[in-house]
C-alpha positions as CSV (number, residue, x, y, z in Angstrom):
1,M,25.0,10.5,-13.1
2,S,22.1,9.7,-15.5
3,D,24.0,6.6,-16.8
4,R,23.9,5.0,-13.3
5,L,21.2,2.6,-12.5
6,T,19.6,0.8,-9.5
7,V,17.4,-2.2,-9.6
8,V,14.1,-2.3,-7.6
9,L,12.6,-5.7,-7.0
10,D,8.9,-4.7,-6.6
11,C,7.1,-7.8,-5.3
12,G,3.3,-7.2,-5.6
13,A,0.4,-9.4,-4.8
14,T,-0.3,-9.9,-8.5
15,N,3.1,-9.3,-10.2
16,A,6.7,-9.8,-9.2
17,R,8.7,-7.2,-11.1
18,A,12.3,-6.1,-11.6
19,V,12.8,-2.5,-12.6
20,A,16.0,-0.8,-13.6
21,V,15.8,3.0,-12.8
22,D,18.1,5.9,-13.4
23,A,18.8,8.7,-11.0
24,T,16.0,10.9,-12.4
25,G,13.5,8.2,-11.6
26,E,13.0,7.1,-15.2
27,V,12.4,3.4,-15.9
28,V,15.2,2.1,-18.2
29,A,14.1,-1.5,-18.3
30,S,11.6,-3.8,-16.6
31,A,10.2,-7.3,-16.6
32,S,7.6,-9.1,-14.6
33,R,6.1,-12.4,-13.7
34,P,2.6,-13.2,-12.4
35,N,2.5,-13.6,-8.6
36,D,-0.2,-15.1,-6.4
37,P,-0.4,-16.8,-3.0
38,V,-1.0,-20.5,-3.1
39,R,-3.1,-22.9,-1.1
40,Q,-1.3,-24.4,1.8
41,D,-0.8,-28.1,1.7
42,D,-2.7,-30.2,4.2
43,A,-4.8,-27.2,5.3
44,P,-8.3,-25.8,4.8
45,D,-9.0,-24.9,1.1
46,D,-9.0,-21.1,1.8
47,W,-5.7,-20.9,3.6
48,R,-3.1,-19.0,1.6
49,I,0.7,-18.8,1.8
50,W,3.5,-17.2,-0.2
51,P,5.9,-19.9,-1.6
52,L,9.0,-17.9,-0.8
53,N,11.4,-19.8,-3.1
54,E,9.0,-19.5,-6.0
55,V,8.5,-15.8,-5.4
56,F,12.2,-15.2,-5.3
57,A,12.7,-17.3,-8.5
58,K,10.1,-15.1,-10.3
59,L,11.9,-12.0,-9.2
60,A,15.3,-13.4,-10.2
61,D,14.0,-14.4,-13.7
62,A,12.4,-11.0,-14.1
63,C,15.7,-9.3,-13.0
64,S,17.7,-11.4,-15.5
65,E,15.4,-10.4,-18.3
66,A,15.3,-6.7,-17.4
67,L,19.1,-6.5,-17.2
68,E,19.7,-8.1,-20.6
69,G,21.7,-5.7,-22.7
70,I,22.5,-3.3,-19.8
71,E,26.2,-2.9,-19.0
72,S,26.8,-4.4,-15.5
73,E,29.0,-1.4,-14.4
74,R,26.0,0.9,-14.7
75,V,24.1,-1.0,-11.9
76,Q,25.0,0.5,-8.6
77,A,22.6,-1.2,-6.1
78,V,19.5,-3.3,-5.7
79,T,16.6,-2.9,-3.2
80,V,13.3,-4.7,-2.4
81,T,9.9,-3.2,-1.9
82,T,6.8,-5.2,-1.3
83,F,3.5,-5.5,0.6
84,G,3.3,-5.3,4.4
85,A,2.0,-7.5,7.2
86,D,3.5,-10.8,5.9
87,G,6.6,-12.5,7.3
88,A,7.9,-15.8,8.6
89,P,10.0,-17.4,11.3
90,V,13.5,-18.3,10.2
91,S,15.9,-20.9,11.8
92,A,19.5,-20.3,12.5
93,D,20.5,-22.0,9.2
94,G,18.2,-19.7,7.2
95,E,15.3,-22.1,6.6
96,L,11.7,-21.1,7.3
97,T,10.1,-23.0,10.2
98,Y,6.7,-22.1,8.9
99,P,5.5,-20.7,5.5
100,V,4.8,-17.0,4.9
101,I,1.1,-16.6,5.7
102,S,-0.5,-14.3,3.1
103,W,-2.5,-11.3,4.1
104,Q,-5.3,-12.9,2.0
105,C,-5.5,-15.9,4.4
106,P,-8.6,-15.9,6.7
107,R,-7.1,-18.1,9.4
108,T,-6.8,-15.2,11.9
109,E,-10.3,-13.7,11.4
110,E,-11.7,-15.4,14.5
111,L,-8.7,-14.2,16.5
112,A,-9.2,-10.7,15.3
113,A,-12.8,-10.8,16.4
114,K,-11.7,-11.8,19.9
115,I,-8.5,-9.9,20.4
116,G,-10.4,-7.2,22.3
117,Q,-11.0,-9.7,25.1
118,R,-7.3,-9.8,25.9
119,I,-6.1,-6.3,25.0
120,D,-8.0,-3.1,24.4
121,P,-8.1,-2.2,20.7
122,W,-7.7,1.5,21.6
123,E,-4.5,0.7,23.5
124,L,-3.3,-1.3,20.4
125,F,-4.0,1.8,18.3
126,R,-2.5,4.2,20.7
127,V,0.8,2.3,20.9
128,T,1.1,0.8,17.4
129,G,-0.9,3.1,15.2
130,Y,-2.8,0.1,13.9
131,Q,-6.5,-0.9,13.9
132,V,-7.3,-4.6,14.5
133,I,-7.4,-6.1,11.0
134,P,-7.3,-9.9,10.4
135,F,-4.1,-9.7,8.5
136,D,-2.1,-7.9,11.2
137,T,1.2,-9.6,11.8
138,L,0.7,-9.7,15.5
139,L,-2.3,-11.8,15.1
140,K,-0.3,-14.3,12.9
141,L,2.3,-14.4,15.6
142,I,-0.3,-15.1,18.3
143,W,-1.9,-17.7,16.0
144,L,1.4,-19.5,15.6
145,R,2.0,-19.4,19.3
146,E,-1.4,-21.0,20.0
147,N,-1.5,-23.4,17.0
148,E,2.1,-24.1,15.8
149,P,4.3,-23.2,18.8
150,R,7.1,-25.4,17.3
151,A,7.5,-22.9,14.5
152,L,8.4,-20.1,16.9
153,D,10.3,-22.2,19.3
154,E,12.6,-23.6,16.6
155,A,13.1,-20.2,14.9
156,D,16.0,-17.9,15.4
157,E,14.3,-14.7,14.2
158,W,11.2,-13.4,12.4
159,L,11.7,-11.6,9.1
160,M,9.1,-9.6,7.2
161,M,8.8,-10.1,3.4
162,P,11.3,-7.3,2.4
163,G,13.8,-8.9,4.8
164,L,13.2,-12.4,3.5
165,L,13.8,-11.4,-0.1
166,S,16.8,-9.2,0.8
167,M,18.3,-12.2,2.8
168,M,18.1,-14.3,-0.4
169,L,20.1,-11.6,-2.2
170,C,22.9,-11.1,0.3
171,G,22.6,-13.7,3.1
172,E,22.1,-11.0,5.8
173,R,19.0,-10.7,8.0
174,S,17.4,-7.4,8.7
175,I,14.1,-5.6,9.3
176,D,13.2,-2.0,8.4
177,P,10.7,0.3,10.2
178,T,8.3,0.6,7.2
179,A,7.8,-3.2,7.2
180,A,7.8,-3.5,11.0
181,G,5.3,-0.6,11.1
182,T,2.7,-2.8,9.4
183,M,2.9,-5.5,12.2
184,M,0.9,-3.9,15.0
185,A,3.9,-4.7,17.2
186,M,5.9,-1.4,17.1
187,D,5.9,1.5,19.6
188,M,5.2,3.8,16.7
189,A,6.1,7.0,18.4
190,Q,9.5,5.6,19.3
191,R,10.1,3.9,16.0
192,D,11.0,0.8,17.9
193,W,9.5,-2.5,19.2
194,S,6.8,-2.5,21.9
195,K,7.7,-5.0,24.5
196,Q,4.2,-4.7,26.0
197,I,2.5,-5.7,22.7
198,L,5.0,-8.4,21.8
199,R,4.3,-10.2,25.1
200,E,0.8,-11.0,23.8
201,A,2.6,-13.5,21.4
202,G,5.1,-14.6,24.1
203,L,7.9,-12.8,22.3
204,D,10.4,-10.0,22.9
205,P,12.5,-7.7,20.7
206,G,15.3,-10.2,20.7
207,F,13.3,-12.4,18.3
208,F,13.9,-9.9,15.5
209,P,17.0,-9.2,13.4
210,R,19.0,-6.0,13.2
211,W,17.2,-2.8,12.5
212,V,18.0,-1.1,9.2
213,E,16.7,2.2,8.1
214,P,15.8,2.7,4.4
215,G,18.9,3.6,2.5
216,E,21.2,1.6,4.8
217,V,23.3,-1.2,3.2
218,I,22.2,-4.7,4.3
219,G,25.0,-6.5,2.6
220,P,26.6,-7.3,-0.8
221,V,24.9,-9.4,-3.5
222,T,26.2,-13.0,-3.2
223,A,27.7,-15.0,-6.0
224,D,24.8,-17.3,-6.1
225,A,22.2,-14.5,-6.2
226,A,24.3,-12.7,-8.9
227,E,24.2,-15.8,-11.0
228,R,20.4,-16.2,-10.6
229,T,19.4,-12.5,-11.1
230,G,22.0,-11.2,-13.5
231,L,23.0,-8.5,-10.9
232,P,26.7,-7.7,-10.5
233,E,28.2,-9.6,-7.6
234,D,29.0,-7.5,-4.5
235,I,26.9,-4.5,-5.3
236,P,25.0,-3.3,-2.2
237,V,21.6,-4.7,-1.2
238,V,20.0,-1.5,0.2
239,A,17.1,-1.5,2.6
240,A,13.7,-0.2,1.4
241,G,10.5,-2.0,2.6
242,H,6.8,-1.5,2.5
243,D,5.7,-0.2,-0.9
244,T,3.2,2.4,0.4
245,Q,5.8,4.5,2.1
246,F,8.0,4.6,-1.0
247,A,5.2,5.6,-3.2
248,A,4.8,8.6,-0.9
249,V,8.4,9.6,-1.4
250,G,8.4,9.0,-5.1
251,S,5.2,11.0,-5.6
252,G,7.0,14.3,-5.0
253,A,4.2,15.3,-2.6
254,R,4.6,18.8,-1.1
255,P,4.0,19.4,2.6
256,Y,0.4,20.7,2.1
257,E,-0.7,17.7,-0.1
258,A,-2.1,14.3,0.8
259,I,-1.0,11.4,-1.2
260,L,-3.6,9.1,-2.8
261,S,-2.3,5.8,-4.0
262,S,-5.0,4.4,-6.3
263,G,-5.3,0.9,-7.5
264,T,-7.6,-2.0,-6.6
265,W,-7.5,-0.4,-3.2
266,E,-6.9,3.3,-2.4
267,I,-4.8,4.7,0.4
268,L,-5.1,8.4,1.4
269,M,-2.1,9.4,3.5
270,L,-0.1,12.2,4.9
271,R,3.6,12.6,5.7
272,Q,3.6,14.3,9.1
273,D,6.5,15.2,11.5
274,S,4.7,14.2,14.7
275,Y,2.9,11.0,15.9
276,E,-0.6,11.7,17.2
277,A,-2.8,8.7,17.9
278,T,-6.1,10.3,19.0
279,R,-9.4,8.8,20.0
280,D,-11.1,10.5,17.1
281,G,-8.6,8.9,14.7
282,F,-9.1,5.5,16.2
283,E,-12.9,5.7,16.0
284,A,-12.7,7.0,12.4
285,G,-10.6,4.0,11.3
286,L,-7.3,5.7,10.9
287,I,-4.0,3.8,10.6
288,I,-0.6,5.3,11.3
289,E,2.5,3.8,9.8
290,A,6.2,4.6,9.9
291,D,7.4,6.8,7.1
292,A,10.5,5.9,5.1
293,E,12.3,8.8,6.7
294,P,12.9,8.9,10.5
295,G,10.9,11.6,12.3
296,R,7.9,11.2,10.0
297,W,4.7,9.3,10.2
298,N,2.0,8.4,7.8
299,P,-1.6,8.6,9.0
300,Q,-3.8,7.0,6.4
301,L,-7.2,5.6,5.5
302,L,-7.6,2.4,3.5
303,M,-10.6,2.4,1.0
304,M,-12.0,0.4,-1.8
305,G,-10.5,1.5,-5.2
306,S,-10.9,0.3,-8.7
307,G,-12.3,-3.0,-7.8
308,P,-16.0,-1.9,-8.2
309,L,-15.1,-0.4,-11.6
310,E,-13.6,-3.6,-12.7
311,W,-16.8,-5.3,-11.6
312,I,-18.9,-2.8,-13.7
313,R,-16.6,-3.4,-16.7
314,E,-17.0,-7.2,-16.5
315,R,-20.7,-7.2,-15.9
316,F,-21.9,-4.4,-18.1
317,F,-19.3,-3.9,-20.8
318,G,-18.1,-7.5,-21.1
319,E,-18.7,-7.6,-24.9
320,I,-15.7,-5.3,-25.4
321,E,-12.8,-7.7,-25.1
322,E,-9.8,-5.3,-25.1
323,R,-9.6,-3.8,-21.6
324,G,-8.2,-0.4,-22.7
325,E,-10.9,0.0,-25.4
326,A,-13.6,-0.9,-22.9
327,Y,-12.5,1.8,-20.4
328,E,-12.3,4.4,-23.1
329,R,-15.9,3.6,-24.1
330,M,-17.0,3.7,-20.5
331,I,-15.3,7.0,-19.8
332,A,-16.6,8.7,-22.9
333,G,-20.1,7.5,-22.2
334,A,-20.0,8.6,-18.6
335,E,-18.7,12.0,-19.6
336,E,-22.1,12.6,-21.3
337,I,-24.0,11.9,-18.0
338,Q,-24.9,14.8,-15.8
339,P,-23.6,14.9,-12.1
340,G,-25.7,12.6,-9.9
341,A,-25.9,9.9,-12.6
342,G,-29.6,10.3,-13.0
343,G,-30.3,9.4,-9.4
344,V,-28.2,6.3,-9.4
345,M,-25.8,6.0,-6.4
346,M,-23.1,3.4,-5.8
347,L,-21.8,3.2,-2.2
348,P,-18.5,1.3,-2.0
349,S,-17.6,-0.5,1.2
350,F,-15.3,1.1,3.6
351,V,-12.5,-0.5,5.6
352,P,-13.2,-0.4,8.6
353,D,-17.0,-0.4,8.0
354,T,-17.7,3.1,9.2
355,G,-18.7,4.8,6.0
356,P,-21.7,5.2,3.8
357,T,-22.6,1.5,3.6
358,A,-22.6,1.0,7.4
359,P,-26.3,1.7,7.9
360,W,-27.2,-1.1,5.4
361,H,-24.6,-3.5,6.7
362,T,-23.5,-4.4,3.2
363,K,-20.2,-4.6,1.4
364,G,-21.4,-2.3,-1.4
365,T,-24.8,-0.9,-2.5
366,I,-26.3,0.5,-5.7
367,L,-29.4,2.6,-5.2
368,G,-31.8,4.4,-7.6
369,L,-31.9,1.8,-10.4
370,G,-34.8,2.2,-12.8
371,L,-36.1,0.4,-15.9
372,N,-34.3,3.0,-18.1
373,T,-31.0,3.1,-16.2
374,S,-28.1,2.9,-18.6
375,R,-24.8,1.2,-18.0
376,E,-23.1,4.5,-18.5
377,Q,-25.1,5.9,-15.5
378,I,-24.0,2.9,-13.4
379,Y,-20.4,3.5,-14.3
380,R,-20.6,7.2,-13.5
381,A,-22.3,6.4,-10.3
382,G,-19.4,4.1,-9.5
383,L,-16.9,6.9,-10.1
384,E,-18.9,9.4,-8.1
385,G,-19.3,6.9,-5.2
386,L,-15.6,6.4,-5.0
387,C,-15.0,10.1,-5.1
388,F,-17.5,10.7,-2.3
389,Q,-15.7,8.0,-0.3
390,L,-12.5,10.1,-0.9
391,R,-14.2,13.2,0.3
392,H,-15.3,11.4,3.4
393,A,-11.7,10.2,3.9
394,V,-10.4,13.8,3.5
395,D,-12.8,15.0,6.2
396,V,-11.8,12.2,8.5
397,L,-8.1,12.8,7.9
398,E,-8.3,16.5,8.5
399,K,-10.4,16.2,11.7
400,A,-8.3,13.3,13.1
401,T,-5.0,15.0,12.5
402,G,-5.7,18.8,12.5
403,F,-4.1,19.0,9.1
404,S,-5.7,21.3,6.5
405,L,-5.3,19.8,3.0
406,Q,-4.6,22.1,0.1
407,G,-4.2,19.5,-2.6
408,I,-4.1,15.8,-3.4
409,R,-1.1,14.1,-5.1
410,L,-2.3,11.1,-7.1
411,V,-0.2,8.0,-8.0
412,G,-1.0,4.5,-9.2
413,G,-3.1,3.0,-11.9
414,G,-6.2,4.9,-10.9
415,A,-4.4,8.1,-12.0
416,K,-4.9,7.3,-15.7
417,N,-8.7,7.9,-15.8
418,R,-9.3,11.5,-16.9
419,L,-12.9,11.6,-15.8
420,W,-12.2,10.0,-12.4
421,N,-9.4,12.6,-11.8
422,Q,-11.8,15.5,-12.6
423,L,-14.5,14.1,-10.4
424,R,-12.0,13.7,-7.6
425,A,-11.2,17.5,-7.8
426,D,-14.9,18.4,-8.2
427,V,-16.2,16.3,-5.3
428,T,-13.4,17.2,-2.8
429,G,-13.0,20.8,-4.0
430,L,-9.2,20.3,-4.0
431,P,-6.7,20.4,-6.9
432,V,-5.5,17.0,-7.9
433,T,-2.0,16.6,-9.2
434,T,-0.8,13.6,-11.2
435,I,2.7,12.8,-12.3
436,A,3.9,11.5,-15.7
437,N,6.1,8.9,-13.9
438,E,3.6,6.1,-13.2
439,E,6.2,4.2,-11.1
440,A,6.0,6.3,-7.9
441,T,6.8,3.3,-5.6
442,V,9.8,2.2,-7.7
443,A,11.0,5.8,-8.0
444,G,10.8,6.3,-4.2
445,A,12.6,3.0,-3.5
446,A,15.3,3.9,-6.1
447,I,16.1,7.1,-4.2
448,F,17.0,5.1,-1.1
449,A,19.0,2.6,-3.2
450,F,21.0,5.4,-4.7
451,I,21.6,6.7,-1.2
452,G,23.0,3.3,-0.2
453,A,25.2,3.4,-3.3
454,E,26.4,6.9,-2.3
455,V,25.0,8.5,-5.5
456,F,22.7,10.7,-3.5
457,A,23.5,12.1,-0.1
458,S,19.9,12.5,1.0
459,V,16.3,12.0,0.1
460,A,16.1,15.7,-0.7
461,D,18.8,15.2,-3.3
462,G,17.0,12.3,-4.9
463,R,13.7,14.2,-5.0
464,Q,15.4,17.2,-6.6
465,A,16.8,15.0,-9.3
466,A,13.5,13.4,-10.1
467,R,11.6,14.3,-13.3
468,L,8.0,14.1,-12.3
469,G,6.1,15.7,-15.2
470,E,3.3,17.2,-13.0
471,R,-0.2,18.0,-14.2
472,T,-2.8,19.6,-11.9
473,I,-6.6,19.3,-12.4
474,E,-8.5,22.1,-10.7
475,P,-12.2,21.8,-9.5
476,S,-14.7,22.8,-12.2
477,E,-18.0,24.6,-12.0
478,Q,-19.6,21.3,-11.1
479,R,-18.1,21.5,-7.6
480,S,-21.2,23.2,-6.2
481,V,-23.4,20.5,-7.6
482,Y,-21.4,17.8,-5.7
483,D,-21.5,19.9,-2.5
484,E,-25.3,19.6,-2.7
485,L,-25.2,15.8,-3.5
486,Y,-22.7,14.9,-0.8
487,P,-25.1,14.5,2.1
488,A,-27.1,11.9,0.2
489,Y,-24.0,9.7,0.0
490,L,-22.9,10.3,3.6
491,G,-25.1,7.8,5.4
492,L,-23.0,7.8,8.5
493,P,-23.8,5.9,11.7
494,P,-24.7,8.0,14.8
495,K,-21.2,7.8,16.3
496,L,-19.6,9.4,13.3
497,Q,-22.4,11.9,12.8
498,S,-21.5,13.4,16.2
499,F,-17.9,13.3,15.1
500,Y,-18.6,15.5,12.1
501,R,-20.7,18.0,14.1
502,R,-17.9,19.0,16.4
């Protein structure tokens, strides 16, 4: 079985990658190309779209490179995982009637601010599991209906980004629940479309292609796609979808653990077997998405991640040109600083803005600077601030769901920082488990691709075969110090103060 491979096309917001993975989740080969949204022609300067043909060309080139030297008979299937919220209307002949609006485009911000005048945000959350965020797909659909109605009228169907890229591999159209679950248009409890919500955009479920569950075969790789990608012709294109959900599967998280996906942003999430959209969860900024497996849901909180740390590196350690060397120096210096960073506090911004920075109405705040403050103190304060943000998220997640966490499973680039990992354990008081396989999203998507190729019979089989290489960091004696410091960081608005006193 170990000689069998699947290819995961992992389309991120900064890199388009092709990764060949074996049945244990080990990466055998990979290649990538830079990926960014582009300015839309004849539009305001800040409007951003994804040039679909160019994105697919990058994935195809990366795939050809990754498969060089690999025997074609080893490749059993291909699948696509990518970001959520973005999609486009498609005509009967397979052409886009409007470009893919990027989640980074601000055109729907005004609509997001006014959506509460036409539909109660609590009702949106209760039905769809989603908060009102400017990049919500529903808002893009309403924007198109009001500003570019021709695009919807001339379209045959709407596809999300995983479906668009899969269509370019096999010619078949589809939509999966993990991608649809990011649209603010699903009846999340039923894992199906909400007719009520879709009516807000003048649409109905017939505007969407056939439903495919992760692991289901969409269609075979076409001759043209095979030539462009180096994939064997006729191997199955298997449904995956939104990258967050597949990171949860690939992490190997146990039922009592939360999954923390740490990168530029952080997502703290659970895999639960019931759907509960509560008022408390709504008011605390919770989002609930559809898990990769039917019968499960992913309540989660979106937070700032390594972005502030990158800002600190660039502004305070900029003379160290090599990025890895800079971070090693930063970590080593911050390890010499005592808890509390000499009174310096960094409060990262929350999304939604209901956390420590809310009372100051800022995107991020540094407090306690003095004439003798060192750059190492500022870096440690950044790490501590992100960890207090995580503790706040743990509290919210537990109170909103009734779930009692016993550990955190950590995946993503932020898992490489030894000091950050120890501080996460100390501040939350929970053991933090990392895995040696840094490709949790890819490993999770590969499990479903192998199911489609009939190599695995179930997700459980795939997870059992995975080689995770776990390492657990326990809270140290500094936990009690951070228990005392936590209230100083928790500058919550009155509404959430009462929430925590319950």
